[in-house]
C-alpha positions in Angstrom: 23.1 51.1 43.3 20.2 48.9 43.6 18.7 51.3 41.2 21.2 50.8 38.6 21.6 47.6 39.4 17.7 46.6 38.4 18.3 48.8 35.6 21.0 47.0 34.1 19.3 43.5 34.6 16.6 45.0 32.9 18.6 46.5 30.1 20.2 42.5 29.8 17.3 40.6 29.3 15.5 43.0 26.4 18.8 42.4 25.0 18.6 38.8 25.4 14.8 38.7 24.5 14.9 40.7 21.5 15.2 39.7 17.9 18.2 40.9 15.9 17.1 40.8 12.7 20.7 40.5 11.1 23.1 38.1 10.6 26.8 37.8 10.7 28.2 39.3 7.5 28.8 42.7 8.0 26.8 45.4 5.3 29.5 48.3 4.4 28.4 51.8 6.0 26.2 53.3 4.2 24.8 50.7 1.7 21.4 51.0 0.3 19.0 48.9 -1.8 16.4 50.3 -3.7 13.4 49.7 -6.3 14.7 51.8 -9.7 11.5 52.3 -11.4 8.4 51.5 -9.6 7.3 54.1 -6.9 5.1 54.0 -4.3 1.5 54.3 -5.2 3.0 53.6 -9.4 -0.3 51.9 -11.0 1.1 49.6 -13.8 0.1 46.8 -16.3 1.3 43.5 -16.0 3.9 41.3 -15.9 5.4 44.1 -13.4 9.3 44.3 -14.5 11.3 45.7 -11.5 14.9 47.0 -11.7 16.6 46.7 -8.7 19.8 49.1 -7.0 22.1 48.6 -4.8 24.4 51.0 -3.2 27.9 51.4 -1.5 27.8 47.7 -2.2 28.1 45.2 -5.1 25.9 42.3 -6.0 27.7 38.8 -5.6 25.4 35.3 -6.8 24.2 33.5 -3.8 27.4 31.3 -2.2 30.2 33.7 -3.0 32.2 35.0 -0.1 33.3 38.5 -0.8 33.1 41.2 1.3 31.0 44.0 0.6 28.4 41.6 -1.6 24.8 40.2 -1.5 22.1 38.9 -3.2 18.8 40.4 -4.0 15.3 39.2 -2.7 12.1 40.6 -3.4 9.3 40.4 -0.5 5.8 40.4 -1.7 2.5 41.6 0.1 3.6 40.7 3.4 4.5 43.0 6.2 7.5 44.9 6.3 10.8 42.8 7.0 11.9 43.5 10.9 7.8 43.2 11.5 6.9 39.1 10.2 6.4 36.7 12.9 9.1 34.6 10.7 11.6 37.0 10.3 13.9 36.2 13.4 13.6 32.8 11.3 14.9 33.8 8.3 17.6 36.1 9.9 18.6 32.8 11.4 18.6 30.5 9.1 17.9 32.4 5.8 15.7 34.2 3.7 13.0 31.6 2.6 12.0 31.2 -0.6 7.9 31.0 -1.4 4.8 33.2 -3.0 5.9 36.4 -0.8 9.6 35.5 -0.8 11.9 35.8 -4.3 14.9 35.0 -4.1 17.3 36.2 -7.6 20.8 34.0 -6.7 21.8 34.4 -10.1 23.2 38.0 -8.9 20.2 39.4 -11.2 19.4 42.8 -10.8 16.0 43.0 -12.5 12.9 40.5 -13.1 9.2 40.2 -14.3 7.1 39.4 -11.3 4.0 37.8 -12.1 1.1 40.1 -10.1 -2.9 39.9 -10.6 -4.7 42.4 -10.8 -4.8 44.6 -7.4 -2.7 45.9 -5.2 0.8 45.0 -4.4 3.5 45.7 -1.3 7.3 45.3 -2.4 10.0 45.7 -0.8 13.8 44.2 -1.3 16.1 42.8 1.1 20.0 42.3 0.5 21.1 38.8 1.4 24.9 37.4 2.0 26.1 34.1 0.6 24.2 32.1 2.6 20.0 34.2 1.8 21.5 35.9 5.4 20.4 39.4 6.1 23.8 41.6 6.5 24.2 43.0 10.0 22.6 45.7 9.9 19.8 45.1 7.4 20.0 46.6 3.6 16.7 46.6 2.9 15.0 48.9 0.6 11.2 50.4 1.6 8.7 48.9 1.1 6.3 50.2 -1.5 2.5 49.6 -2.5 2.0 49.8 -6.4 -1.7 48.7 -8.1 -1.8 46.3 -11.0 -4.0 46.4 -14.3 -4.6 43.6 -16.4 
């Protein structure tokens, strides 16, 4: 019995101290977000056009309160979502908007990115009406592309 109580305390502590990288807005079961026109390892010329796909949910502008909808965010040149030191803060307060975090809160499904020549990573994260990832988060695989001049 004592071992069982100890195991329960350890599990409880782990649950309290482990960041949960999802907001309160539920995502639809099986929802997926993906980059349509680029594959991992592609070499492209700039500017880079990104076509953003979503299945199992719908796109709506930021601020729109409608079940099973969200809007795209492109993460550029950063660790995969869930591994970054600021990801827990972004999950609580909304995804950042800076050179590494592009918001498409108007409901856009394509974007043109001005990336310098070189190697870059891209990943999509679906945000809810408040730019917070859904629960569970709807994120794409991170891809690496090379941009030529």
